C-alpha positions as CSV (number, residue, x, y, z in Angstrom):
1,X,50.9,-8.7,-37.6
2,X,49.4,-8.7,-41.8
3,X,46.9,-11.8,-40.9
4,X,45.7,-9.7,-38.1
5,X,45.3,-6.6,-40.4
6,X,42.9,-8.0,-42.8
7,X,41.0,-10.1,-40.4
8,X,40.2,-6.2,-39.0
9,X,39.5,-5.2,-42.4
10,X,37.3,-6.9,-43.4
11,X,35.0,-6.7,-39.9
12,X,34.9,-3.0,-40.3
13,X,33.7,-3.9,-44.7
14,X,31.4,-6.7,-42.8
15,X,29.8,-4.5,-39.8
16,X,29.3,-1.6,-42.6
17,X,28.0,-3.3,-45.6
18,X,25.4,-1.2,-47.0
19,X,27.9,2.5,-47.2
20,X,31.0,0.0,-49.4
21,X,28.8,-1.1,-51.2
22,X,27.1,1.6,-51.8
23,X,30.5,3.5,-52.4
24,X,32.1,0.3,-54.8
25,X,28.7,1.0,-57.0
26,X,29.1,4.7,-57.4
27,X,33.4,4.3,-58.3
28,X,32.1,1.7,-60.6
29,X,29.1,4.3,-61.6
30,X,31.9,7.3,-62.2
31,X,34.6,5.6,-64.5
32,X,31.9,4.1,-66.3
33,X,31.0,7.4,-67.3
34,X,34.7,8.9,-67.0
35,X,35.6,6.3,-69.9
36,X,33.0,6.8,-72.1
37,X,33.7,10.8,-71.5
38,X,37.2,9.9,-72.6
39,X,36.5,7.9,-75.7
40,X,33.4,9.6,-77.4
41,X,35.0,13.5,-76.5
42,X,33.7,14.6,-79.8
43,X,30.0,12.9,-79.3
44,X,29.7,14.7,-76.4
45,X,30.6,17.8,-76.9
46,X,28.1,17.5,-79.7
47,X,25.6,17.1,-77.6
48,X,26.7,20.3,-75.5
49,X,26.6,21.7,-78.5
50,X,23.1,21.1,-79.3
51,X,22.5,21.9,-75.5
52,X,24.2,25.7,-75.5
53,X,22.1,25.8,-78.4
54,X,18.6,24.5,-76.7
55,X,18.9,26.6,-73.8
56,X,20.4,30.2,-76.4
57,X,17.0,29.9,-78.7
58,X,14.8,29.7,-74.4
């Protein structure tokens, strides 16, 4: 039973290879973006303040 489930899962992934590759890349980019936001929250806050000041000066 576990072998059959694994075989069918691999078959589905291989049949829709492009879709799964796109989804994995998007999840990786989101995780990287989230890690940067959490690690450098003060840096991001500074950029947001600068952007807000820019919008206020328009």
